[in-house]
C-alpha positions as CSV (number, residue, x, y, z in Angstrom):
1,M,0.3,0.0,0.1
2,A,0.9,3.3,-0.8
3,K,2.3,5.8,1.4
4,K,0.0,8.6,2.0
5,R,2.2,12.3,1.7
6,P,1.6,14.8,4.7
7,F,-0.3,17.8,4.5
8,E,1.6,21.0,3.5
9,D,-0.3,24.2,3.6
10,D,0.5,26.7,0.7
11,G,-1.1,29.1,2.0
12,R,-3.4,29.9,-0.2
13,T,-7.5,30.5,0.7
14,I,-10.5,28.6,-1.3
15,A,-13.1,30.2,0.2
16,E,-13.1,33.2,3.0
17,M,-14.6,32.2,5.7
18,N,-14.8,35.6,7.0
19,V,-18.5,36.7,6.2
20,E,-20.2,39.6,7.7
21,G,-22.9,38.2,10.4
22,M,-21.4,35.7,11.8
23,P,-20.2,35.7,15.2
24,W,-16.3,35.1,14.4
25,Y,-16.8,38.4,11.8
26,K,-13.6,40.5,11.6
27,P,-13.7,43.5,9.2
28,G,-11.0,44.4,6.8
29,R,-9.3,41.4,7.9
30,G,-8.4,38.6,5.4
31,E,-10.2,40.6,1.9
32,N,-8.8,38.7,-1.5
33,P,-6.5,42.4,-2.5
34,N,-7.1,41.4,-5.7
35,A,-10.8,41.0,-5.4
36,G,-11.5,45.2,-6.9
37,D,-8.5,45.5,-8.9
38,P,-9.3,43.7,-12.7
39,D,-5.4,44.5,-13.7
40,K,-3.8,42.5,-10.9
41,Q,-6.0,39.5,-11.9
42,E,-4.7,36.5,-14.4
43,A,-5.5,37.1,-17.9
44,L,-6.1,34.2,-19.8
45,S,-4.3,32.7,-21.9
46,R,-5.8,32.0,-25.8
47,E,-6.0,28.3,-25.9
48,D,-7.6,28.5,-21.9
49,R,-10.2,31.1,-23.7
50,R,-10.7,28.4,-26.3
51,A,-11.0,25.5,-24.0
52,Y,-13.7,27.8,-22.0
53,V,-16.0,28.6,-24.8
54,W,-16.1,25.5,-26.5
55,G,-16.2,24.0,-22.3
56,A,-19.7,26.5,-22.4
57,I,-20.7,25.0,-26.6
58,K,-20.7,21.4,-25.3
59,A,-22.8,22.4,-22.1
60,S,-24.9,23.8,-23.7
61,L,-25.2,21.7,-26.8
62,L,-26.1,19.0,-24.3
63,V,-29.1,21.1,-22.9
64,F,-30.6,21.5,-26.3
65,A,-30.9,17.9,-27.0
66,V,-32.2,16.8,-24.0
67,F,-35.0,19.4,-24.5
68,A,-35.0,18.0,-28.4
69,L,-34.7,14.2,-27.3
70,V,-37.7,15.2,-24.8
71,F,-39.5,17.3,-26.8
72,L,-39.4,14.4,-29.8
73,L,-40.6,11.7,-27.6
74,F,-43.7,14.0,-26.3
75,L,-44.9,14.1,-29.9
76,L,-44.3,10.1,-30.4
77,F,-46.6,9.8,-27.3
78,A,-49.2,12.1,-28.7
79,D,-49.0,11.0,-31.9
80,N,-49.5,7.2,-31.4
81,I,-51.2,6.7,-27.8
82,W,-52.9,9.9,-27.0
83,L,-54.4,10.5,-30.0
84,R,-55.4,7.0,-31.0
């Protein structure tokens, strides 16, 4: 069995838990320094942008295909069973 590597904290914040209204909330603490400044955010490369667009197109085509299939099945049901 493979040995488990020890956990190493790299210091990144995945989800900020300092939420207003919670008992542990402290104003001004732990805010994302890049949140309001779009110039400091990392720009997407051409390949990354193409991958995001292609993924969105595939997801929308899948949703369209499911709706089209359900509509086709309803038409077949209506024609063969319901309207006889």
